[in-house]
VEXSEDO-398422 format. One record per residue: x, y negated, z negated of N, C-alpha, C in turn; residue in one letter; residue number from 0. Coordinates in pm, whole numbers, plus 50000, padded with zeros to 5 digits. Example, Ala and Ser with C-alpha at 12.3 -4.5 7.8 and 13.67 -1.06 7.14 Angstrom:
BEGIN
RONU/nu/nv/nw/cau/cav/caw/cu/cv/cw/residuo/num
RONU/51319/50569/49220/51230/50450/49220/51320/50330/49220/A/0 .
RONU/51285/50225/49292/51367/50106/49286/51290/49997/49213/S/1 .
END
This chain:
BEGIN
RONU/nu/nv/nw/cau/cav/caw/cu/cv/cw/residuo/num
RONU/39829/35767/41796/39994/35674/41837/40051/35633/41691/M/0 .
RONU/40009/35551/41614/40045/35485/41482/40088/35612/41377/F/1 .
RONU/39968/35647/41367/39968/35812/41266/40078/35892/41317/L/2 .
RONU/40110/35956/41451/40228/36047/41408/40349/35947/41424/H/3 .
RONU/40335/35823/41489/40482/35791/41460/40507/35748/41259/L/4 .
RONU/40402/35717/41204/40388/35703/41045/40441/35867/41003/Y/5 .
RONU/40361/35976/41044/40429/36085/40987/40573/36115/41098/S/6 .
RONU/40692/36081/41220/40785/36090/41221/40912/36017/41049/I/7 .
RONU/40838/35878/41045/40880/35807/40968/40878/35865/40818/I/8 .
RONU/40803/35971/40718/40797/36033/40685/40848/36172/40625/L/9 .
RONU/40899/36193/40775/40986/36338/40785/41130/36266/40777/L/10 .
RONU/41159/36197/40873/41288/36144/40836/41343/36069/40694/C/11 .
RONU/41298/36039/40636/41261/35998/40491/41280/36125/40372/L/12 .
RONU/41224/36205/40448/41230/36338/40384/41382/36413/40366/F/13 .
RONU/41400/36353/40441/41489/36469/40534/41675/36395/40485/L/14 .
RONU/41627/36271/40427/41729/36146/40391/41781/36181/40232/T/15 .
RONU/41685/36137/40201/41677/36082/40048/41597/36182/39978/Y/16 .
RONU/41622/36149/39873/41532/36249/39710/41475/36188/39720/L/17 .
RONU/41419/36213/39606/41257/36160/39577/41249/36173/39426/H/18 .
RONU/41259/36290/39388/41223/36346/39239/41324/36460/39185/K/19 .
RONU/41404/36481/39072/41465/36517/39013/41473/36604/38848/V/20 .
RONU/41461/36673/38825/41465/36712/38728/41584/36743/38648/S/21 .
RONU/41609/36698/38526/41713/36662/38429/41731/36739/38324/V/22 .
RONU/41725/36750/38240/41769/36811/38054/41872/36656/38000/K/23 .
RONU/41753/36654/37921/41796/36490/37802/41939/36548/37752/T/24 .
RONU/41982/36454/37754/42150/36465/37696/42252/36489/37863/G/25 .
RONU/42199/36529/37997/42297/36616/38057/42347/36466/38112/K/26 .
RONU/42401/36487/38186/42489/36441/38354/42430/36499/38480/S/27 .
RONU/42398/36406/38567/42365/36445/38719/42386/36349/38810/I/28 .
RONU/42461/36394/38908/42486/36336/39058/42370/36288/39150/S/29 .
RONU/42405/36195/39192/42242/36188/39309/42336/36119/39387/I/30 .
RONU/42298/36160/39492/42355/36129/39657/42260/36022/39695/P/31 .
RONU/42284/35865/39790/42242/35831/39849/42305/35805/39982/C/32 .
RONU/42197/35826/40107/42280/35794/40210/42228/35642/40287/L/33 .
RONU/42348/35629/40382/42290/35480/40433/42355/35540/40603/Y/34 .
RONU/42295/35391/40645/42341/35396/40804/42441/35379/40833/E/35 .
RONU/42558/35419/40922/42694/35353/40980/42682/35225/40950/S/36 .
RONU/42618/35170/41006/42661/35011/41011/42690/34974/40905/K/37 .
RONU/42657/35051/40779/42686/34923/40618/42737/35026/40544/Y/38 .
RONU/42895/35122/40630/42983/35103/40573/43048/35028/40474/R/39 .
RONU/43100/34898/40549/43143/34899/40470/43064/34734/40360/N/40 .
RONU/42948/34773/40348/42914/34693/40264/42926/34765/40143/H/41 .
RONU/42821/34653/40025/42839/34706/39880/42693/34760/39866/V/42 .
RONU/42704/34902/39757/42656/34954/39754/42582/34910/39583/K/43 .
RONU/42467/34994/39541/42460/34946/39420/42352/35077/39331/Y/44 .
RONU/42358/35067/39214/42193/35149/39128/42135/35038/39066/F/45 .
RONU/41962/35045/39133/41916/35014/39000/41845/35044/38959/C/46 .
RONU/41769/35008/38815/41693/35069/38731/41549/35026/38765/E/47 .
RONU/41472/35100/38720/41350/35005/38724/41195/35073/38831/G/48 .
RONU/41113/35065/38772/41041/35113/38860/40955/35022/38994/A/49 .
RONU/40989/34933/38964/40978/34800/39091/41061/34723/39132/K/50 .
RONU/41112/34726/39283/41193/34693/39323/41233/34548/39260/W/51 .
RONU/41115/34467/39265/41171/34277/39261/41198/34323/39123/R/52 .
RONU/41163/34412/39045/41214/34358/38857/41341/34491/38850/S/53 .
RONU/41373/34509/38904/41442/34670/38849/41621/34596/38841/C/54 .
RONU/41653/34670/38717/41807/34594/38684/41928/34641/38744/N/55 .
RONU/42058/34569/38862/42156/34664/38851/42191/34721/38750/D/56 .
RONU/42227/34834/38771/42307/34914/38649/42463/34955/38707/V/57 .
RONU/42514/34981/38820/42635/34981/38879/42681/34948/39032/V/58 .
RONU/42762/34874/39115/42817/34853/39182/42924/34913/39275/K/59 .
RONU/42942/34943/39336/43083/35028/39455/43178/34900/39404/T/60 .
RONU/43190/34767/39356/43267/34695/39367/43264/34605/39243/N/61 .
RONU/43196/34663/39150/43225/34645/38976/43218/34780/38960/T/62 .
RONU/43282/34795/38813/43273/34930/38760/43164/34893/38616/A/63 .
RONU/43119/35018/38551/42987/34990/38465/43073/34982/38334/D/64 .
RONU/43103/34944/38238/43188/34898/38108/43110/34962/38045/P/65 .
RONU/43017/35025/38083/42935/35140/37895/43014/35267/37934/S/66 .
RONU/43038/35326/38089/43042/35484/38085/42923/35503/38120/G/67 .
RONU/42775/35405/38090/42713/35540/38179/42666/35603/38315/K/68 .
RONU/42768/35495/38375/42760/35451/38501/42867/35509/38577/Y/69 .
RONU/42855/35606/38716/42985/35553/38765/42958/35572/38899/S/70 .
RONU/42987/35501/38982/42980/35566/39163/43093/35554/39245/I/71 .
RONU/43069/35601/39360/43214/35606/39523/43118/35626/39607/S/72 .
RONU/43222/35612/39704/43119/35574/39843/43217/35651/39895/D/73 .
RONU/43147/35735/39989/43210/35820/40136/43171/35714/40190/D/74 .
RONU/43303/35660/40301/43227/35572/40407/43325/35679/40538/K/75 .
RONU/43337/35804/40525/43302/35900/40642/43229/35963/40646/N/76 .
RONU/43124/35998/40551/43017/36027/40559/42895/35997/40562/Q/77 .
RONU/42930/35849/40516/42818/35738/40477/42710/35808/40379/F/78 .
RONU/42751/35806/40251/42695/35836/40126/42703/35798/40023/F/79 .
RONU/42699/35742/39906/42745/35707/39807/42688/35733/39699/F/80 .
RONU/42756/35768/39616/42701/35882/39461/42700/35789/39368/T/81 .
RONU/42608/35834/39257/42626/35783/39155/42571/35902/39049/V/82 .
RONU/42667/35836/38926/42634/35931/38803/42636/35915/38696/T/83 .
RONU/42496/35955/38639/42440/35916/38493/42464/36023/38440/I/84 .
RONU/42535/35964/38285/42547/36043/38166/42428/36022/38079/N/85 .
RONU/42469/36137/37973/42393/36123/37842/42262/36062/37917/N/86 .
RONU/42135/36141/37970/42020/36122/38044/41918/36101/37862/L/87 .
RONU/41849/36001/37908/41733/35980/37798/41616/35979/37898/T/88 .
RONU/41468/36031/37785/41346/35979/37833/41338/35839/37897/N/89 .
RONU/41384/35747/37871/41401/35554/37935/41451/35590/38080/E/90 .
RONU/41539/35702/38066/41569/35656/38219/41518/35759/38351/N/91 .
RONU/41431/35692/38409/41348/35785/38481/41304/35717/38628/T/92 .
RONU/41349/35583/38676/41279/35523/38762/41377/35452/38824/D/93 .
RONU/41486/35505/38965/41618/35418/38981/41596/35362/39151/Y/94 .
RONU/41660/35298/39208/41646/35233/39335/41810/35268/39371/W/95 .
RONU/41818/35350/39506/41935/35342/39584/41976/35238/39669/C/96 .
RONU/42055/35141/39666/42050/35018/39750/42158/34916/39799/V/97 .
RONU/42170/34904/39909/42277/34847/39982/42269/34733/40050/V/98 .
RONU/42340/34624/40027/42313/34472/39963/42336/34433/40125/E/99 .
RONU/42296/34365/40158/42255/34316/40289/42263/34181/40315/I/100 .
RONU/42419/34165/40402/42464/34000/40424/42364/33952/40464/N/101 .
RONU/42304/33808/40404/42220/33667/40498/42111/33763/40504/N/102 .
RONU/42034/33835/40417/41892/33878/40430/41838/33998/40293/G/103 .
RONU/41727/34004/40300/41707/34133/40164/41789/34284/40159/P/104 .
RONU/41833/34304/40053/41876/34407/40067/41779/34579/40099/D/105 .
RONU/41821/34646/40065/41753/34749/40148/41777/34891/40039/Y/106 .
RONU/41687/34921/39997/41666/35058/39900/41535/35131/39940/G/107 .
RONU/41628/35227/39845/41557/35327/39820/41502/35402/39723/E/108 .
RONU/41329/35463/39661/41357/35493/39546/41325/35688/39490/H/109 .
RONU/41361/35678/39363/41343/35792/39330/41321/35811/39175/F/110 .
RONU/41262/35900/39129/41273/35938/38998/41312/36076/38918/Q/111 .
RONU/41366/36060/38856/41421/36124/38723/41313/36188/38676/L/112 .
RONU/41335/36313/38628/41168/36389/38518/41244/36439/38414/S/113 .
RONU/41325/36365/38349/41394/36413/38225/41350/36441/38096/V/114 .
RONU/41398/36600/38061/41286/36672/37972/41402/36721/37839/T/115 .
RONU/41288/36740/37751/41415/36803/37599/41420/36967/37642/S/116 .
RONU/41313/37009/37756/41323/37134/37775/41410/37182/37862/G/117 .
RONU/41334/37336/37889/41418/37332/38027/41367/37303/38176/T/118 .
RONU/41514/37207/38251/41417/37153/38376/41355/37254/38498/P/119 .
RONU/41266/37162/38524/41169/37263/38639/41229/37348/38740/S/120 .
RONU/41343/37241/38740/41424/37303/38871/41590/37309/38825/L/121 .
RONU/41678/37400/38889/41834/37378/38790/41885/37462/38871/Y/122 .
RONU/42029/37416/38896/42100/37504/38972/42251/37545/38863/V/123 .
RONU/42322/37624/38819/42400/37640/38805/42502/37531/38727/D/124 .
RONU/42551/37549/38868/42655/37445/38860/42659/37303/38981/H/125 .
RONU/42625/37184/38990/42592/37079/39061/42759/37055/39139/Q/126 .
RONU/42832/37085/39128/42974/37120/39189/42988/37271/39225/M/127 .
RONU/43017/37264/39375/43072/37382/39418/43256/37384/39495/I/128 .
RONU/43242/37489/39474/43351/37541/39613/43382/37649/39706/T/129 .
RONU/43400/37595/39852/43325/37691/39938/43490/37743/39953/G/130 .
RONU/43546/37853/40076/43616/37816/40165/43599/37883/40277/Y/131 .
RONU/43750/37868/40409/43687/37853/40526/43676/37998/40578/I/132 .
RONU/43593/37990/40612/43537/38116/40737/43498/38240/40611/G/133 .
RONU/43431/38193/40464/43391/38289/40375/43266/38249/40370/E/134 .
RONU/43197/38287/40242/43055/38263/40220/43070/38215/40085/S/135 .
RONU/42945/38117/40044/42902/38095/39917/42766/38078/39892/T/136 .
RONU/42752/38144/39739/42637/38140/39689/42566/38058/39567/T/137 .
RONU/42449/38019/39601/42359/37890/39511/42249/37930/39462/I/138 .
RONU/42250/37923/39301/42139/37981/39250/42057/37885/39213/R/139 .
RONU/41941/37866/39259/41824/37763/39235/41739/37816/39092/C/140 .
RONU/41752/37788/38980/41635/37868/38907/41519/37801/38904/H/141 .
RONU/41387/37815/38927/41225/37723/38881/41136/37773/38808/H/142 .
RONU/41027/37657/38743/40947/37733/38650/40817/37787/38730/S/143 .
RONU/40777/37731/38863/40678/37704/38938/40657/37803/39076/N/144 .
RONU/40560/37875/39079/40582/37918/39228/40525/37821/39286/S/145 .
RONU/40596/37876/39441/40545/37794/39571/40687/37782/39626/G/146 .
RONU/40674/37742/39772/40762/37751/39899/40894/37698/39804/E/147 .
RONU/40999/37770/39840/41127/37687/39830/41196/37645/39935/M/148 .
RONU/41342/37550/39945/41370/37486/40102/41499/37477/40052/K/149 .
RONU/41579/37497/40119/41745/37442/40125/41793/37334/40221/W/150 .
RONU/41811/37225/40181/41857/37076/40294/41923/37063/40264/C/151 .
RONU/42037/37001/40368/42169/36881/40385/42152/36798/40383/R/152 .
RONU/42200/36674/40287/42129/36529/40298/42197/36465/40437/L/153 .
RONU/42035/36430/40445/42006/36321/40622/42054/36404/40724/G/154 .
RONU/42001/36598/40712/42014/36665/40819/41863/36752/40793/R/155 .
RONU/41889/36859/40842/41764/36977/40877/41700/37056/40737/N/156 .
RONU/41602/37079/40688/41613/37223/40563/41583/37383/40631/C/157 .
RONU/41603/37462/40567/41593/37605/40582/41454/37706/40507/V/158 .
RONU/41416/37690/40590/41209/37718/40432/41210/37873/40423/T/159 .
RONU/41274/37937/40537/41241/38085/40513/41314/38146/40440/G/160 .
RONU/41361/38291/40533/41469/38399/40442/41594/38379/40525/S/161 .
RONU/41584/38327/40655/41711/38263/40752/41684/38139/40834/S/162 .
RONU/41822/38047/40861/41833/37987/40925/41938/37926/40931/G/163 .
RONU/41979/37833/41013/42159/37752/41063/42129/37612/41006/S/164 .
RONU/42241/37565/40913/42210/37398/40927/42308/37350/40976/I/165 .
RONU/42326/37265/41081/42504/37274/41184/42564/37366/41186/D/166 .
RONU/42466/37476/41249/42560/37585/41302/42647/37651/41226/G/167 .
RONU/42575/37672/41032/42666/37773/40949/42486/37836/40944/T/168 .
RONU/42556/37996/40906/42417/38044/40890/42366/38049/40761/T/169 .
RONU/42272/38059/40722/42168/38020/40591/42057/38083/40542/V/170 .
RONU/42070/38216/40476/41967/38316/40435/41992/38304/40299/T/171 .
RONU/41856/38337/40257/41750/38262/40161/41712/38420/40042/T/172 .
RONU/41670/38405/39924/41598/38506/39930/41592/38499/39705/Y/173 .
RONU/41476/38585/39711/41434/38620/39541/41548/38701/39466/M/174 .
RONU/41649/38701/39393/41697/38781/39374/41621/38821/39236/S/175 .
RONU/41603/38720/39192/41490/38801/39063/41419/38665/39090/E/176 .
RONU/41313/38744/38881/41166/38604/38937/41269/38515/38881/P/177 .
RONU/41178/38358/38948/41244/38259/38970/41402/38188/38984/N/178 .
RONU/41431/38273/39022/41574/38245/39044/41558/38269/39244/V/179 .
RONU/41538/38194/39316/41594/38120/39519/41767/38135/39456/F/180 .
RONU/41792/38206/39555/41916/38188/39573/41974/38224/39744/T/181 .
RONU/42079/38108/39777/42122/38086/39892/42253/38075/39969/V/182 .
RONU/42265/38159/40051/42418/38211/40092/42444/38106/40266/T/183 .
RONU/42581/38079/40180/42604/38003/40361/42731/38075/40353/M/184 .
RONU/42693/38134/40528/42778/38289/40550/42912/38143/40645/S/185 .
RONU/43022/38257/40666/43132/38139/40761/43148/38019/40736/G/186 .
RONU/43175/37958/40665/43163/37803/40622/43313/37776/40705/L/187 .
RONU/43301/37580/40756/43385/37517/40807/43452/37438/40732/Q/188 .
RONU/43518/37329/40733/43523/37225/40633/43427/37055/40677/S/189 .
RONU/43394/37090/40762/43266/37017/40785/43132/37027/40739/E/190 .
RONU/43146/37148/40652/42993/37212/40533/42999/37112/40467/D/191 .
RONU/43119/37036/40388/43123/36984/40293/43042/36882/40292/S/192 .
RONU/42968/36867/40207/42876/36764/40151/42761/36778/40027/G/193 .
RONU/42659/36670/40044/42595/36727/40011/42402/36776/39986/W/194 .
RONU/42386/36906/39931/42255/36911/39998/42219/36921/39862/Y/195 .
RONU/42063/37030/39884/41947/37072/39734/41875/37156/39759/W/196 .
RONU/41810/37208/39722/41720/37313/39662/41555/37194/39649/C/197 .
RONU/41485/37271/39720/41360/37170/39677/41269/37251/39681/A/198 .
RONU/41114/37203/39557/41017/37303/39560/40929/37165/39543/K/199 .
RONU/40828/37172/39622/40703/37072/39626/40819/36967/39606/E/200 .
RONU/40767/36842/39515/40816/36713/39545/40939/36735/39460/D/201 .
RONU/40995/36827/39388/41103/36795/39295/41289/36891/39401/I/202 .
RONU/41356/36795/39356/41464/36879/39442/41581/36839/39335/Q/203 .
RONU/41684/36974/39351/41829/36962/39314/41910/36920/39388/I/204 .
RONU/41991/36830/39364/42131/36786/39452/42259/36906/39409/P/205 .
RONU/42316/36928/39530/42469/37069/39526/42553/36987/39600/V/206 .
RONU/42658/36897/39544/42731/36906/39636/42868/37002/39663/Y/207 .
RONU/42909/37034/39775/42977/37130/39821/43116/37149/39885/L/208 .
RONU/43204/37149/39847/43352/37168/39888/43360/37207/39938/T/209 .
RONU/43429/37262/40051/43478/37356/40186/43635/37334/40221/V/210 .
RONU/43674/37412/40125/43846/37431/40186/43910/37525/40212/T/211 .
RONU/44030/37517/40204/44147/37644/40242/44142/37751/40118/E/212 .
RONU/44158/37819/40131/44166/37949/40001/44306/37977/39967/K/213 .
RONU/44359/37902/39852/44515/37914/39790/44543/38067/39796/P/214 .
RONU/44690/38060/39805/44704/38191/39832/44822/38186/39732/I/215 .
RONU/44843/38115/39578/44919/38144/39527/44891/38244/39399/T/216 .
RONU/44777/38255/39403/44693/38354/39268/44713/38485/39322/S/217 .
RONU/44750/38513/39477/44782/38642/39526/44942/38671/39506/E/218 .
RONU/44992/38584/39573/45149/38555/39554/45198/38600/39421/A/219 .
RONU/45154/38535/39294/45136/38539/39171/45109/38684/39121/S/220 .
RONU/45039/38799/39212/44962/38886/39164/45071/38987/39256/F/221 .
RONU/45086/38936/39354/45190/39026/39453/45376/39031/39319/D/222 .
RONU/45414/38935/39236/45559/38949/39204/45547/38973/39109/L/223 .
RONU/45413/39028/39005/45371/39117/38908/45357/39254/38893/K/224 .
RONU/45320/39279/39064/45405/39414/39072/45538/39432/39081/I/225 .
RONU/45628/39329/39157/45754/39380/39144/45817/39364/39056/L/226 .
RONU/45801/39289/38928/45837/39263/38816/45920/39347/38740/I/227 .
RONU/45812/39491/38722/45775/39588/38682/45923/39680/38679/I/228 .
RONU/45874/39736/38835/45971/39825/38898/46149/39790/38839/P/229 .
RONU/46197/39659/38928/46252/39581/38936/46336/39603/38820/L/230 .
RONU/46274/39582/38659/46310/39554/38547/46368/39708/38466/S/231 .
RONU/46299/39779/38555/46318/39923/38502/46428/39994/38606/V/232 .
RONU/46456/39910/38707/46523/39974/38789/46697/39898/38775/L/233 .
RONU/46697/39791/38733/46743/39662/38660/46816/39804/38507/I/234 .
RONU/46746/39800/38387/46815/39864/38323/46870/40029/38337/F/235 .
RONU/46845/40130/38452/46854/40235/38463/47067/40184/38533/I/236 .
RONU/46990/40080/38619/47153/40086/38619/47209/40040/38579/V/237 .
RONU/47210/39964/38447/47274/39925/38295/47317/40039/38257/I/238 .
RONU/47242/40102/38219/47249/40251/38150/47368/40346/38214/V/239 .
RONU/47330/40362/38372/47437/40466/38420/47591/40377/38389/V/240 .
RONU/47578/40271/38469/47704/40221/38408/47771/40209/38269/L/241 .
RONU/47710/40156/38200/47774/40206/38028/47812/40308/38036/F/242 .
RONU/47717/40423/38087/47746/40567/38060/47888/40623/38101/I/243 .
RONU/47898/40508/38285/48051/40590/38352/48141/40496/38287/W/244 .
RONU/48118/40351/38248/48257/40341/38114/48305/40365/38011/L/245 .
RONU/48199/40478/37945/48190/40534/37798/48298/40733/37876/I/246 .
RONU/48249/40752/37978/48352/40829/38008/48477/40871/38076/L/247 .
RONU/48490/40732/38151/48592/40676/38182/48732/40649/38088/R/248 .
RONU/48688/40608/38011/48756/40554/37907/48800/40645/37835/N/249 .
RONU/48723/40785/37743/48724/40909/37682/48798/41008/37799/S/250 .
RONU/48812/40960/37956/48948/41111/38048/49039/40970/38011/K/251 .
RONU/49045/40829/38027/49216/40823/38004/49290/40816/37897/S/252 .
RONU/49160/40874/37807/49254/40868/37670/49321/41030/37616/C/253 .
END
């Protein structure tokens, strides 16, 4: 019974939190931290260090980081806060996502950054992507080692095979080329906005998807350009005809 309960706890933690992210030296990375809805109005913070009792607070939701290395934002509707770390070094390896608990010990979840001077073992073309309602979006996850790939949503389920769904949205995956795991999400809805990640063994790379209405300004601009040329030609012809008519009229009066 205890082992069964322990397995459920581990599964929930895997679906909820990041464990290890690979990133290149000097780059930036955004990390999502999920929390329970009851902590919506609590202070959240980021703590650096391998051990919980000795880690150092680097940024809080109620205090900005004066150095500019860290920034933090709290989405109280989806119950996660996001920390962005800039100009990463080999010293930036262990962190904790922490919720400040009033009149009690704070709650934190540990994760690691694998900072390398070479190519990260798992990375995406863009960490922040935009999709349009009713359409599809594709994410390319580059990896260096063989093994099973997964596409997961923060706090939700994962798709491990060639197809599946997350919150009712269809997900298909395939290897589009060697060492590139391609994920396509179809029939997007605004509710699909949020944090996802590619996962391979114990490495993940988070991706934030924003789903919005498709802008129509570009199409309107394109249609206007199509009309401008023939209208210009027509106006020119009218001007020329009027000019000739005036000349002929003047010549007859003389």
